[in-house]
Chimera marker file (.cmm) of the C-alpha trace (Angstrom):
<marker_set name="trace">
<marker id="1" x="-20.098" y="44.692" z="-15.101" r="1" g="1" b="0" radius="0.5"/>
<marker id="2" x="-17.898" y="41.614" z="-15.045" r="1" g="1" b="0" radius="0.5"/>
<marker id="3" x="-19.372" y="38.299" z="-16.221" r="1" g="1" b="0" radius="0.5"/>
<marker id="4" x="-19.174" y="35.310" z="-13.875" r="1" g="1" b="0" radius="0.5"/>
<marker id="5" x="-16.834" y="33.551" z="-16.285" r="1" g="1" b="0" radius="0.5"/>
<marker id="6" x="-14.250" y="36.304" z="-15.645" r="1" g="1" b="0" radius="0.5"/>
<marker id="7" x="-14.418" y="36.006" z="-11.854" r="1" g="1" b="0" radius="0.5"/>
<marker id="8" x="-12.007" y="34.042" z="-9.696" r="1" g="1" b="0" radius="0.5"/>
<marker id="9" x="-13.255" y="31.077" z="-7.681" r="1" g="1" b="0" radius="0.5"/>
<marker id="10" x="-12.972" y="33.110" z="-4.476" r="1" g="1" b="0" radius="0.5"/>
<marker id="11" x="-15.303" y="35.756" z="-5.910" r="1" g="1" b="0" radius="0.5"/>
<marker id="12" x="-17.818" y="33.123" z="-6.936" r="1" g="1" b="0" radius="0.5"/>
<marker id="13" x="-17.577" y="31.388" z="-3.574" r="1" g="1" b="0" radius="0.5"/>
<marker id="14" x="-18.136" y="34.659" z="-1.730" r="1" g="1" b="0" radius="0.5"/>
<marker id="15" x="-21.135" y="35.421" z="-3.957" r="1" g="1" b="0" radius="0.5"/>
<marker id="16" x="-22.583" y="31.941" z="-3.327" r="1" g="1" b="0" radius="0.5"/>
<marker id="17" x="-22.101" y="32.478" z="0.423" r="1" g="1" b="0" radius="0.5"/>
<marker id="18" x="-24.212" y="35.605" z="0.023" r="1" g="1" b="0" radius="0.5"/>
<marker id="19" x="-26.926" y="33.508" z="-1.621" r="1" g="1" b="0" radius="0.5"/>
<marker id="20" x="-26.145" y="33.790" z="-5.340" r="1" g="1" b="0" radius="0.5"/>
<marker id="21" x="-26.972" y="30.321" z="-6.630" r="1" g="1" b="0" radius="0.5"/>
<marker id="22" x="-25.812" y="31.346" z="-10.098" r="1" g="1" b="0" radius="0.5"/>
<marker id="23" x="-22.292" y="31.870" z="-8.714" r="1" g="1" b="0" radius="0.5"/>
<marker id="24" x="-22.249" y="28.338" z="-7.350" r="1" g="1" b="0" radius="0.5"/>
<marker id="25" x="-23.623" y="27.094" z="-10.686" r="1" g="1" b="0" radius="0.5"/>
<marker id="26" x="-20.584" y="28.702" z="-12.344" r="1" g="1" b="0" radius="0.5"/>
<marker id="27" x="-18.271" y="26.877" z="-9.905" r="1" g="1" b="0" radius="0.5"/>
<marker id="28" x="-20.057" y="23.660" z="-10.845" r="1" g="1" b="0" radius="0.5"/>
<marker id="29" x="-19.652" y="24.414" z="-14.556" r="1" g="1" b="0" radius="0.5"/>
<marker id="30" x="-15.948" y="25.117" z="-14.086" r="1" g="1" b="0" radius="0.5"/>
<marker id="31" x="-15.015" y="22.104" z="-12.014" r="1" g="1" b="0" radius="0.5"/>
<marker id="32" x="-17.595" y="19.346" z="-12.508" r="1" g="1" b="0" radius="0.5"/>
<marker id="33" x="-15.752" y="17.736" z="-15.438" r="1" g="1" b="0" radius="0.5"/>
<marker id="34" x="-12.470" y="17.565" z="-13.506" r="1" g="1" b="0" radius="0.5"/>
<marker id="35" x="-14.229" y="16.072" z="-10.458" r="1" g="1" b="0" radius="0.5"/>
<marker id="36" x="-16.071" y="13.572" z="-12.670" r="1" g="1" b="0" radius="0.5"/>
<marker id="37" x="-12.846" y="12.516" z="-14.424" r="1" g="1" b="0" radius="0.5"/>
<marker id="38" x="-11.118" y="12.063" z="-11.069" r="1" g="1" b="0" radius="0.5"/>
<marker id="39" x="-13.944" y="9.917" z="-9.670" r="1" g="1" b="0" radius="0.5"/>
<marker id="40" x="-14.285" y="7.906" z="-12.875" r="1" g="1" b="0" radius="0.5"/>
<marker id="41" x="-10.562" y="7.205" z="-12.922" r="1" g="1" b="0" radius="0.5"/>
<marker id="42" x="-10.696" y="5.861" z="-9.372" r="1" g="1" b="0" radius="0.5"/>
<marker id="43" x="-14.003" y="3.967" z="-9.605" r="1" g="1" b="0" radius="0.5"/>
<marker id="44" x="-13.926" y="2.770" z="-13.208" r="1" g="1" b="0" radius="0.5"/>
<marker id="45" x="-17.678" y="3.188" z="-13.608" r="1" g="1" b="0" radius="0.5"/>
<marker id="46" x="-19.430" y="6.239" z="-14.981" r="1" g="1" b="0" radius="0.5"/>
<marker id="47" x="-22.591" y="5.820" z="-12.896" r="1" g="1" b="0" radius="0.5"/>
<marker id="48" x="-20.654" y="5.619" z="-9.625" r="1" g="1" b="0" radius="0.5"/>
<marker id="49" x="-18.431" y="8.511" z="-10.692" r="1" g="1" b="0" radius="0.5"/>
<marker id="50" x="-21.465" y="10.695" z="-11.433" r="1" g="1" b="0" radius="0.5"/>
<marker id="51" x="-22.887" y="9.852" z="-8.017" r="1" g="1" b="0" radius="0.5"/>
<marker id="52" x="-19.597" y="10.766" z="-6.333" r="1" g="1" b="0" radius="0.5"/>
<marker id="53" x="-19.453" y="14.031" z="-8.295" r="1" g="1" b="0" radius="0.5"/>
<marker id="54" x="-23.004" y="14.956" z="-7.310" r="1" g="1" b="0" radius="0.5"/>
<marker id="55" x="-22.322" y="14.125" z="-3.669" r="1" g="1" b="0" radius="0.5"/>
<marker id="56" x="-19.158" y="16.235" z="-3.839" r="1" g="1" b="0" radius="0.5"/>
<marker id="57" x="-21.053" y="19.311" z="-4.995" r="1" g="1" b="0" radius="0.5"/>
<marker id="58" x="-23.806" y="18.783" z="-2.417" r="1" g="1" b="0" radius="0.5"/>
<marker id="59" x="-21.131" y="18.820" z="0.295" r="1" g="1" b="0" radius="0.5"/>
<marker id="60" x="-19.485" y="21.855" z="-1.316" r="1" g="1" b="0" radius="0.5"/>
<marker id="61" x="-22.814" y="23.702" z="-1.261" r="1" g="1" b="0" radius="0.5"/>
<marker id="62" x="-23.419" y="22.738" z="2.366" r="1" g="1" b="0" radius="0.5"/>
<marker id="63" x="-19.885" y="23.792" z="3.353" r="1" g="1" b="0" radius="0.5"/>
<marker id="64" x="-19.573" y="26.872" z="1.153" r="1" g="1" b="0" radius="0.5"/>
<marker id="65" x="-19.279" y="29.070" z="4.257" r="1" g="1" b="0" radius="0.5"/>
<marker id="66" x="-16.056" y="27.341" z="5.285" r="1" g="1" b="0" radius="0.5"/>
<marker id="67" x="-14.730" y="25.865" z="2.023" r="1" g="1" b="0" radius="0.5"/>
<marker id="68" x="-11.070" y="26.777" z="1.541" r="1" g="1" b="0" radius="0.5"/>
<marker id="69" x="-9.630" y="28.313" z="-1.591" r="1" g="1" b="0" radius="0.5"/>
<marker id="70" x="-6.166" y="27.001" z="-2.496" r="1" g="1" b="0" radius="0.5"/>
<marker id="71" x="-4.084" y="28.855" z="-5.082" r="1" g="1" b="0" radius="0.5"/>
<marker id="72" x="-7.164" y="30.844" z="-6.148" r="1" g="1" b="0" radius="0.5"/>
<marker id="73" x="-9.142" y="27.658" z="-6.878" r="1" g="1" b="0" radius="0.5"/>
<marker id="74" x="-11.886" y="25.658" z="-5.194" r="1" g="1" b="0" radius="0.5"/>
<marker id="75" x="-10.809" y="22.535" z="-7.094" r="1" g="1" b="0" radius="0.5"/>
<marker id="76" x="-8.398" y="21.142" z="-4.439" r="1" g="1" b="0" radius="0.5"/>
<marker id="77" x="-11.220" y="21.242" z="-1.881" r="1" g="1" b="0" radius="0.5"/>
<marker id="78" x="-13.624" y="19.596" z="-4.333" r="1" g="1" b="0" radius="0.5"/>
<marker id="79" x="-11.137" y="16.832" z="-5.132" r="1" g="1" b="0" radius="0.5"/>
<marker id="80" x="-10.523" y="16.172" z="-1.437" r="1" g="1" b="0" radius="0.5"/>
<marker id="81" x="-14.271" y="15.846" z="-0.836" r="1" g="1" b="0" radius="0.5"/>
<marker id="82" x="-14.580" y="13.632" z="-3.919" r="1" g="1" b="0" radius="0.5"/>
<marker id="83" x="-11.694" y="11.455" z="-2.723" r="1" g="1" b="0" radius="0.5"/>
<marker id="84" x="-13.654" y="10.763" z="0.466" r="1" g="1" b="0" radius="0.5"/>
<marker id="85" x="-16.791" y="9.871" z="-1.483" r="1" g="1" b="0" radius="0.5"/>
<marker id="86" x="-14.772" y="7.589" z="-3.765" r="1" g="1" b="0" radius="0.5"/>
<marker id="87" x="-13.186" y="5.850" z="-0.768" r="1" g="1" b="0" radius="0.5"/>
<marker id="88" x="-16.620" y="5.331" z="0.780" r="1" g="1" b="0" radius="0.5"/>
<marker id="89" x="-17.945" y="3.957" z="-2.502" r="1" g="1" b="0" radius="0.5"/>
<marker id="90" x="-15.010" y="1.538" z="-2.771" r="1" g="1" b="0" radius="0.5"/>
<marker id="91" x="-15.541" y="0.332" z="0.812" r="1" g="1" b="0" radius="0.5"/>
<marker id="92" x="-19.246" y="-0.064" z="0.165" r="1" g="1" b="0" radius="0.5"/>
<marker id="93" x="-18.657" y="-2.074" z="-3.011" r="1" g="1" b="0" radius="0.5"/>
<marker id="94" x="-16.205" y="-4.359" z="-1.206" r="1" g="1" b="0" radius="0.5"/>
<marker id="95" x="-18.818" y="-5.137" z="1.446" r="1" g="1" b="0" radius="0.5"/>
<marker id="96" x="-21.578" y="-5.830" z="-1.047" r="1" g="1" b="0" radius="0.5"/>
<marker id="97" x="-19.588" y="-7.294" z="-3.933" r="1" g="1" b="0" radius="0.5"/>
<marker id="98" x="-21.212" y="-10.372" z="-5.449" r="1" g="1" b="0" radius="0.5"/>
<marker id="99" x="-19.324" y="-13.188" z="-7.107" r="1" g="1" b="0" radius="0.5"/>
<marker id="100" x="-19.981" y="-13.383" z="-10.837" r="1" g="1" b="0" radius="0.5"/>
<marker id="101" x="-19.963" y="-16.973" z="-12.009" r="1" g="1" b="0" radius="0.5"/>
<marker id="102" x="-18.219" y="-17.652" z="-15.282" r="1" g="1" b="0" radius="0.5"/>
<marker id="103" x="-18.990" y="-20.611" z="-17.497" r="1" g="1" b="0" radius="0.5"/>
<marker id="104" x="-15.994" y="-22.501" z="-16.135" r="1" g="1" b="0" radius="0.5"/>
<marker id="105" x="-17.078" y="-21.874" z="-12.558" r="1" g="1" b="0" radius="0.5"/>
<marker id="106" x="-20.575" y="-23.119" z="-13.303" r="1" g="1" b="0" radius="0.5"/>
<marker id="107" x="-19.241" y="-26.652" z="-13.712" r="1" g="1" b="0" radius="0.5"/>
<marker id="108" x="-19.987" y="-28.874" z="-10.719" r="1" g="1" b="0" radius="0.5"/>
<marker id="109" x="-17.167" y="-29.225" z="-8.225" r="1" g="1" b="0" radius="0.5"/>
<marker id="110" x="-15.425" y="-32.561" z="-8.033" r="1" g="1" b="0" radius="0.5"/>
<marker id="111" x="-15.310" y="-34.460" z="-4.754" r="1" g="1" b="0" radius="0.5"/>
<marker id="112" x="-11.548" y="-33.900" z="-4.437" r="1" g="1" b="0" radius="0.5"/>
<marker id="113" x="-12.129" y="-30.117" z="-4.756" r="1" g="1" b="0" radius="0.5"/>
<marker id="114" x="-14.628" y="-30.256" z="-1.920" r="1" g="1" b="0" radius="0.5"/>
<marker id="115" x="-12.340" y="-32.471" z="0.139" r="1" g="1" b="0" radius="0.5"/>
<marker id="116" x="-9.424" y="-30.074" z="-0.305" r="1" g="1" b="0" radius="0.5"/>
<marker id="117" x="-11.624" y="-27.137" z="0.664" r="1" g="1" b="0" radius="0.5"/>
<marker id="118" x="-13.004" y="-28.940" z="3.720" r="1" g="1" b="0" radius="0.5"/>
<marker id="119" x="-9.478" y="-29.894" z="4.882" r="1" g="1" b="0" radius="0.5"/>
<marker id="120" x="-8.192" y="-26.317" z="4.492" r="1" g="1" b="0" radius="0.5"/>
<marker id="121" x="-11.231" y="-24.812" z="6.201" r="1" g="1" b="0" radius="0.5"/>
<marker id="122" x="-10.799" y="-27.244" z="9.100" r="1" g="1" b="0" radius="0.5"/>
<marker id="123" x="-7.278" y="-25.862" z="9.605" r="1" g="1" b="0" radius="0.5"/>
<marker id="124" x="-8.736" y="-22.418" z="10.331" r="1" g="1" b="0" radius="0.5"/>
<marker id="125" x="-9.740" y="-21.367" z="13.830" r="1" g="1" b="0" radius="0.5"/>
<marker id="126" x="-13.408" y="-21.958" z="14.664" r="1" g="1" b="0" radius="0.5"/>
<marker id="127" x="-14.135" y="-18.223" z="14.423" r="1" g="1" b="0" radius="0.5"/>
<marker id="128" x="-12.379" y="-17.854" z="11.063" r="1" g="1" b="0" radius="0.5"/>
<marker id="129" x="-14.140" y="-20.944" z="9.730" r="1" g="1" b="0" radius="0.5"/>
<marker id="130" x="-17.511" y="-19.521" z="10.873" r="1" g="1" b="0" radius="0.5"/>
<marker id="131" x="-16.729" y="-16.188" z="9.223" r="1" g="1" b="0" radius="0.5"/>
<marker id="132" x="-15.849" y="-17.944" z="5.969" r="1" g="1" b="0" radius="0.5"/>
<marker id="133" x="-19.146" y="-19.812" z="6.116" r="1" g="1" b="0" radius="0.5"/>
<marker id="134" x="-21.109" y="-16.646" z="6.869" r="1" g="1" b="0" radius="0.5"/>
<marker id="135" x="-19.467" y="-14.120" z="4.560" r="1" g="1" b="0" radius="0.5"/>
<marker id="136" x="-18.006" y="-16.203" z="1.755" r="1" g="1" b="0" radius="0.5"/>
<marker id="137" x="-20.544" y="-19.005" z="1.733" r="1" g="1" b="0" radius="0.5"/>
<marker id="138" x="-23.807" y="-17.369" z="2.747" r="1" g="1" b="0" radius="0.5"/>
<marker id="139" x="-23.077" y="-13.828" z="1.560" r="1" g="1" b="0" radius="0.5"/>
<marker id="140" x="-23.628" y="-12.228" z="4.975" r="1" g="1" b="0" radius="0.5"/>
<marker id="141" x="-22.232" y="-8.678" z="5.220" r="1" g="1" b="0" radius="0.5"/>
<marker id="142" x="-19.211" y="-7.998" z="7.419" r="1" g="1" b="0" radius="0.5"/>
<marker id="143" x="-21.380" y="-5.852" z="9.662" r="1" g="1" b="0" radius="0.5"/>
<marker id="144" x="-23.949" y="-8.628" z="10.196" r="1" g="1" b="0" radius="0.5"/>
<marker id="145" x="-21.219" y="-11.230" z="10.703" r="1" g="1" b="0" radius="0.5"/>
<marker id="146" x="-19.596" y="-8.974" z="13.280" r="1" g="1" b="0" radius="0.5"/>
<marker id="147" x="-22.878" y="-8.808" z="15.166" r="1" g="1" b="0" radius="0.5"/>
<marker id="148" x="-23.223" y="-12.607" z="15.046" r="1" g="1" b="0" radius="0.5"/>
<marker id="149" x="-19.748" y="-13.267" z="16.471" r="1" g="1" b="0" radius="0.5"/>
<marker id="150" x="-19.755" y="-10.195" z="18.741" r="1" g="1" b="0" radius="0.5"/>
<marker id="151" x="-16.912" y="-8.367" z="17.024" r="1" g="1" b="0" radius="0.5"/>
<marker id="152" x="-16.360" y="-5.349" z="14.766" r="1" g="1" b="0" radius="0.5"/>
<marker id="153" x="-16.756" y="-5.290" z="11.003" r="1" g="1" b="0" radius="0.5"/>
<marker id="154" x="-13.120" y="-4.162" z="10.715" r="1" g="1" b="0" radius="0.5"/>
<marker id="155" x="-11.964" y="-7.225" z="12.663" r="1" g="1" b="0" radius="0.5"/>
<marker id="156" x="-14.165" y="-9.441" z="10.490" r="1" g="1" b="0" radius="0.5"/>
<marker id="157" x="-12.618" y="-7.958" z="7.343" r="1" g="1" b="0" radius="0.5"/>
<marker id="158" x="-9.075" y="-8.515" z="8.617" r="1" g="1" b="0" radius="0.5"/>
<marker id="159" x="-9.812" y="-12.097" z="9.698" r="1" g="1" b="0" radius="0.5"/>
<marker id="160" x="-11.338" y="-12.886" z="6.305" r="1" g="1" b="0" radius="0.5"/>
<marker id="161" x="-8.399" y="-11.271" z="4.530" r="1" g="1" b="0" radius="0.5"/>
<marker id="162" x="-5.965" y="-13.507" z="6.418" r="1" g="1" b="0" radius="0.5"/>
<marker id="163" x="-8.137" y="-16.572" z="5.766" r="1" g="1" b="0" radius="0.5"/>
<marker id="164" x="-8.279" y="-15.827" z="2.029" r="1" g="1" b="0" radius="0.5"/>
<marker id="165" x="-4.495" y="-15.454" z="1.895" r="1" g="1" b="0" radius="0.5"/>
<marker id="166" x="-4.047" y="-18.734" z="3.753" r="1" g="1" b="0" radius="0.5"/>
<marker id="167" x="-6.439" y="-20.534" z="1.390" r="1" g="1" b="0" radius="0.5"/>
<marker id="168" x="-4.708" y="-19.040" z="-1.672" r="1" g="1" b="0" radius="0.5"/>
<marker id="169" x="-1.315" y="-20.184" z="-0.393" r="1" g="1" b="0" radius="0.5"/>
<marker id="170" x="-2.687" y="-23.686" z="0.230" r="1" g="1" b="0" radius="0.5"/>
<marker id="171" x="-4.090" y="-23.712" z="-3.294" r="1" g="1" b="0" radius="0.5"/>
<marker id="172" x="-0.675" y="-22.720" z="-4.638" r="1" g="1" b="0" radius="0.5"/>
<marker id="173" x="-1.689" y="-19.209" z="-5.744" r="1" g="1" b="0" radius="0.5"/>
<marker id="174" x="0.559" y="-17.151" z="-3.479" r="1" g="1" b="0" radius="0.5"/>
<marker id="175" x="0.288" y="-14.011" z="-5.649" r="1" g="1" b="0" radius="0.5"/>
<link id1="1" id2="2" r="1" g="1" b="0" radius="0.2"/>
<link id1="2" id2="3" r="1" g="1" b="0" radius="0.2"/>
<link id1="3" id2="4" r="1" g="1" b="0" radius="0.2"/>
<link id1="4" id2="5" r="1" g="1" b="0" radius="0.2"/>
<link id1="5" id2="6" r="1" g="1" b="0" radius="0.2"/>
<link id1="6" id2="7" r="1" g="1" b="0" radius="0.2"/>
<link id1="7" id2="8" r="1" g="1" b="0" radius="0.2"/>
<link id1="8" id2="9" r="1" g="1" b="0" radius="0.2"/>
<link id1="9" id2="10" r="1" g="1" b="0" radius="0.2"/>
<link id1="10" id2="11" r="1" g="1" b="0" radius="0.2"/>
<link id1="11" id2="12" r="1" g="1" b="0" radius="0.2"/>
<link id1="12" id2="13" r="1" g="1" b="0" radius="0.2"/>
<link id1="13" id2="14" r="1" g="1" b="0" radius="0.2"/>
<link id1="14" id2="15" r="1" g="1" b="0" radius="0.2"/>
<link id1="15" id2="16" r="1" g="1" b="0" radius="0.2"/>
<link id1="16" id2="17" r="1" g="1" b="0" radius="0.2"/>
<link id1="17" id2="18" r="1" g="1" b="0" radius="0.2"/>
<link id1="18" id2="19" r="1" g="1" b="0" radius="0.2"/>
<link id1="19" id2="20" r="1" g="1" b="0" radius="0.2"/>
<link id1="20" id2="21" r="1" g="1" b="0" radius="0.2"/>
<link id1="21" id2="22" r="1" g="1" b="0" radius="0.2"/>
<link id1="22" id2="23" r="1" g="1" b="0" radius="0.2"/>
<link id1="23" id2="24" r="1" g="1" b="0" radius="0.2"/>
<link id1="24" id2="25" r="1" g="1" b="0" radius="0.2"/>
<link id1="25" id2="26" r="1" g="1" b="0" radius="0.2"/>
<link id1="26" id2="27" r="1" g="1" b="0" radius="0.2"/>
<link id1="27" id2="28" r="1" g="1" b="0" radius="0.2"/>
<link id1="28" id2="29" r="1" g="1" b="0" radius="0.2"/>
<link id1="29" id2="30" r="1" g="1" b="0" radius="0.2"/>
<link id1="30" id2="31" r="1" g="1" b="0" radius="0.2"/>
<link id1="31" id2="32" r="1" g="1" b="0" radius="0.2"/>
<link id1="32" id2="33" r="1" g="1" b="0" radius="0.2"/>
<link id1="33" id2="34" r="1" g="1" b="0" radius="0.2"/>
<link id1="34" id2="35" r="1" g="1" b="0" radius="0.2"/>
<link id1="35" id2="36" r="1" g="1" b="0" radius="0.2"/>
<link id1="36" id2="37" r="1" g="1" b="0" radius="0.2"/>
<link id1="37" id2="38" r="1" g="1" b="0" radius="0.2"/>
<link id1="38" id2="39" r="1" g="1" b="0" radius="0.2"/>
<link id1="39" id2="40" r="1" g="1" b="0" radius="0.2"/>
<link id1="40" id2="41" r="1" g="1" b="0" radius="0.2"/>
<link id1="41" id2="42" r="1" g="1" b="0" radius="0.2"/>
<link id1="42" id2="43" r="1" g="1" b="0" radius="0.2"/>
<link id1="43" id2="44" r="1" g="1" b="0" radius="0.2"/>
<link id1="44" id2="45" r="1" g="1" b="0" radius="0.2"/>
<link id1="45" id2="46" r="1" g="1" b="0" radius="0.2"/>
<link id1="46" id2="47" r="1" g="1" b="0" radius="0.2"/>
<link id1="47" id2="48" r="1" g="1" b="0" radius="0.2"/>
<link id1="48" id2="49" r="1" g="1" b="0" radius="0.2"/>
<link id1="49" id2="50" r="1" g="1" b="0" radius="0.2"/>
<link id1="50" id2="51" r="1" g="1" b="0" radius="0.2"/>
<link id1="51" id2="52" r="1" g="1" b="0" radius="0.2"/>
<link id1="52" id2="53" r="1" g="1" b="0" radius="0.2"/>
<link id1="53" id2="54" r="1" g="1" b="0" radius="0.2"/>
<link id1="54" id2="55" r="1" g="1" b="0" radius="0.2"/>
<link id1="55" id2="56" r="1" g="1" b="0" radius="0.2"/>
<link id1="56" id2="57" r="1" g="1" b="0" radius="0.2"/>
<link id1="57" id2="58" r="1" g="1" b="0" radius="0.2"/>
<link id1="58" id2="59" r="1" g="1" b="0" radius="0.2"/>
<link id1="59" id2="60" r="1" g="1" b="0" radius="0.2"/>
<link id1="60" id2="61" r="1" g="1" b="0" radius="0.2"/>
<link id1="61" id2="62" r="1" g="1" b="0" radius="0.2"/>
<link id1="62" id2="63" r="1" g="1" b="0" radius="0.2"/>
<link id1="63" id2="64" r="1" g="1" b="0" radius="0.2"/>
<link id1="64" id2="65" r="1" g="1" b="0" radius="0.2"/>
<link id1="65" id2="66" r="1" g="1" b="0" radius="0.2"/>
<link id1="66" id2="67" r="1" g="1" b="0" radius="0.2"/>
<link id1="67" id2="68" r="1" g="1" b="0" radius="0.2"/>
<link id1="68" id2="69" r="1" g="1" b="0" radius="0.2"/>
<link id1="69" id2="70" r="1" g="1" b="0" radius="0.2"/>
<link id1="70" id2="71" r="1" g="1" b="0" radius="0.2"/>
<link id1="71" id2="72" r="1" g="1" b="0" radius="0.2"/>
<link id1="72" id2="73" r="1" g="1" b="0" radius="0.2"/>
<link id1="73" id2="74" r="1" g="1" b="0" radius="0.2"/>
<link id1="74" id2="75" r="1" g="1" b="0" radius="0.2"/>
<link id1="75" id2="76" r="1" g="1" b="0" radius="0.2"/>
<link id1="76" id2="77" r="1" g="1" b="0" radius="0.2"/>
<link id1="77" id2="78" r="1" g="1" b="0" radius="0.2"/>
<link id1="78" id2="79" r="1" g="1" b="0" radius="0.2"/>
<link id1="79" id2="80" r="1" g="1" b="0" radius="0.2"/>
<link id1="80" id2="81" r="1" g="1" b="0" radius="0.2"/>
<link id1="81" id2="82" r="1" g="1" b="0" radius="0.2"/>
<link id1="82" id2="83" r="1" g="1" b="0" radius="0.2"/>
<link id1="83" id2="84" r="1" g="1" b="0" radius="0.2"/>
<link id1="84" id2="85" r="1" g="1" b="0" radius="0.2"/>
<link id1="85" id2="86" r="1" g="1" b="0" radius="0.2"/>
<link id1="86" id2="87" r="1" g="1" b="0" radius="0.2"/>
<link id1="87" id2="88" r="1" g="1" b="0" radius="0.2"/>
<link id1="88" id2="89" r="1" g="1" b="0" radius="0.2"/>
<link id1="89" id2="90" r="1" g="1" b="0" radius="0.2"/>
<link id1="90" id2="91" r="1" g="1" b="0" radius="0.2"/>
<link id1="91" id2="92" r="1" g="1" b="0" radius="0.2"/>
<link id1="92" id2="93" r="1" g="1" b="0" radius="0.2"/>
<link id1="93" id2="94" r="1" g="1" b="0" radius="0.2"/>
<link id1="94" id2="95" r="1" g="1" b="0" radius="0.2"/>
<link id1="95" id2="96" r="1" g="1" b="0" radius="0.2"/>
<link id1="96" id2="97" r="1" g="1" b="0" radius="0.2"/>
<link id1="97" id2="98" r="1" g="1" b="0" radius="0.2"/>
<link id1="98" id2="99" r="1" g="1" b="0" radius="0.2"/>
<link id1="99" id2="100" r="1" g="1" b="0" radius="0.2"/>
<link id1="100" id2="101" r="1" g="1" b="0" radius="0.2"/>
<link id1="101" id2="102" r="1" g="1" b="0" radius="0.2"/>
<link id1="102" id2="103" r="1" g="1" b="0" radius="0.2"/>
<link id1="103" id2="104" r="1" g="1" b="0" radius="0.2"/>
<link id1="104" id2="105" r="1" g="1" b="0" radius="0.2"/>
<link id1="105" id2="106" r="1" g="1" b="0" radius="0.2"/>
<link id1="106" id2="107" r="1" g="1" b="0" radius="0.2"/>
<link id1="107" id2="108" r="1" g="1" b="0" radius="0.2"/>
<link id1="108" id2="109" r="1" g="1" b="0" radius="0.2"/>
<link id1="109" id2="110" r="1" g="1" b="0" radius="0.2"/>
<link id1="110" id2="111" r="1" g="1" b="0" radius="0.2"/>
<link id1="111" id2="112" r="1" g="1" b="0" radius="0.2"/>
<link id1="112" id2="113" r="1" g="1" b="0" radius="0.2"/>
<link id1="113" id2="114" r="1" g="1" b="0" radius="0.2"/>
<link id1="114" id2="115" r="1" g="1" b="0" radius="0.2"/>
<link id1="115" id2="116" r="1" g="1" b="0" radius="0.2"/>
<link id1="116" id2="117" r="1" g="1" b="0" radius="0.2"/>
<link id1="117" id2="118" r="1" g="1" b="0" radius="0.2"/>
<link id1="118" id2="119" r="1" g="1" b="0" radius="0.2"/>
<link id1="119" id2="120" r="1" g="1" b="0" radius="0.2"/>
<link id1="120" id2="121" r="1" g="1" b="0" radius="0.2"/>
<link id1="121" id2="122" r="1" g="1" b="0" radius="0.2"/>
<link id1="122" id2="123" r="1" g="1" b="0" radius="0.2"/>
<link id1="123" id2="124" r="1" g="1" b="0" radius="0.2"/>
<link id1="124" id2="125" r="1" g="1" b="0" radius="0.2"/>
<link id1="125" id2="126" r="1" g="1" b="0" radius="0.2"/>
<link id1="126" id2="127" r="1" g="1" b="0" radius="0.2"/>
<link id1="127" id2="128" r="1" g="1" b="0" radius="0.2"/>
<link id1="128" id2="129" r="1" g="1" b="0" radius="0.2"/>
<link id1="129" id2="130" r="1" g="1" b="0" radius="0.2"/>
<link id1="130" id2="131" r="1" g="1" b="0" radius="0.2"/>
<link id1="131" id2="132" r="1" g="1" b="0" radius="0.2"/>
<link id1="132" id2="133" r="1" g="1" b="0" radius="0.2"/>
<link id1="133" id2="134" r="1" g="1" b="0" radius="0.2"/>
<link id1="134" id2="135" r="1" g="1" b="0" radius="0.2"/>
<link id1="135" id2="136" r="1" g="1" b="0" radius="0.2"/>
<link id1="136" id2="137" r="1" g="1" b="0" radius="0.2"/>
<link id1="137" id2="138" r="1" g="1" b="0" radius="0.2"/>
<link id1="138" id2="139" r="1" g="1" b="0" radius="0.2"/>
<link id1="139" id2="140" r="1" g="1" b="0" radius="0.2"/>
<link id1="140" id2="141" r="1" g="1" b="0" radius="0.2"/>
<link id1="141" id2="142" r="1" g="1" b="0" radius="0.2"/>
<link id1="142" id2="143" r="1" g="1" b="0" radius="0.2"/>
<link id1="143" id2="144" r="1" g="1" b="0" radius="0.2"/>
<link id1="144" id2="145" r="1" g="1" b="0" radius="0.2"/>
<link id1="145" id2="146" r="1" g="1" b="0" radius="0.2"/>
<link id1="146" id2="147" r="1" g="1" b="0" radius="0.2"/>
<link id1="147" id2="148" r="1" g="1" b="0" radius="0.2"/>
<link id1="148" id2="149" r="1" g="1" b="0" radius="0.2"/>
<link id1="149" id2="150" r="1" g="1" b="0" radius="0.2"/>
<link id1="150" id2="151" r="1" g="1" b="0" radius="0.2"/>
<link id1="151" id2="152" r="1" g="1" b="0" radius="0.2"/>
<link id1="152" id2="153" r="1" g="1" b="0" radius="0.2"/>
<link id1="153" id2="154" r="1" g="1" b="0" radius="0.2"/>
<link id1="154" id2="155" r="1" g="1" b="0" radius="0.2"/>
<link id1="155" id2="156" r="1" g="1" b="0" radius="0.2"/>
<link id1="156" id2="157" r="1" g="1" b="0" radius="0.2"/>
<link id1="157" id2="158" r="1" g="1" b="0" radius="0.2"/>
<link id1="158" id2="159" r="1" g="1" b="0" radius="0.2"/>
<link id1="159" id2="160" r="1" g="1" b="0" radius="0.2"/>
<link id1="160" id2="161" r="1" g="1" b="0" radius="0.2"/>
<link id1="161" id2="162" r="1" g="1" b="0" radius="0.2"/>
<link id1="162" id2="163" r="1" g="1" b="0" radius="0.2"/>
<link id1="163" id2="164" r="1" g="1" b="0" radius="0.2"/>
<link id1="164" id2="165" r="1" g="1" b="0" radius="0.2"/>
<link id1="165" id2="166" r="1" g="1" b="0" radius="0.2"/>
<link id1="166" id2="167" r="1" g="1" b="0" radius="0.2"/>
<link id1="167" id2="168" r="1" g="1" b="0" radius="0.2"/>
<link id1="168" id2="169" r="1" g="1" b="0" radius="0.2"/>
<link id1="169" id2="170" r="1" g="1" b="0" radius="0.2"/>
<link id1="170" id2="171" r="1" g="1" b="0" radius="0.2"/>
<link id1="171" id2="172" r="1" g="1" b="0" radius="0.2"/>
<link id1="172" id2="173" r="1" g="1" b="0" radius="0.2"/>
<link id1="173" id2="174" r="1" g="1" b="0" radius="0.2"/>
<link id1="174" id2="175" r="1" g="1" b="0" radius="0.2"/>
</marker_set>
């Protein structure tokens, strides 16, 4: 009898489709490190990478009946699923990212800093100014801001991106 370590991924996948959890466990043992390294390289944080890896294998288990084998390996499918989880994690972190104050930022702002900021914000359209107040000032999520101004969170993100670029240019930090 052949051990599971000697079997190809297709054999293990077929066995897991038939209900052999140990076959899927062998697929996990074979590919979990590669999936983890991929996620960690993209996310830069071990905890988020482990979450993405776990989510990847949950999806692989749920889709084992239709998971494709490419060049005798399940790894391309696993990496594609992981890529989607990583992209979702990156989008999620962008929406919920908090500003970390450094010691230099903790210093009180001078009146001329506030005046400059007020002048530049006044140059924005009323909607863009409101979005800056909501999202950048009050920490409201894009989704909630979109509801407030009756728009989509994608449109809110684009408007804020353009506003940030405009403010950076005005500050003299074009890069």
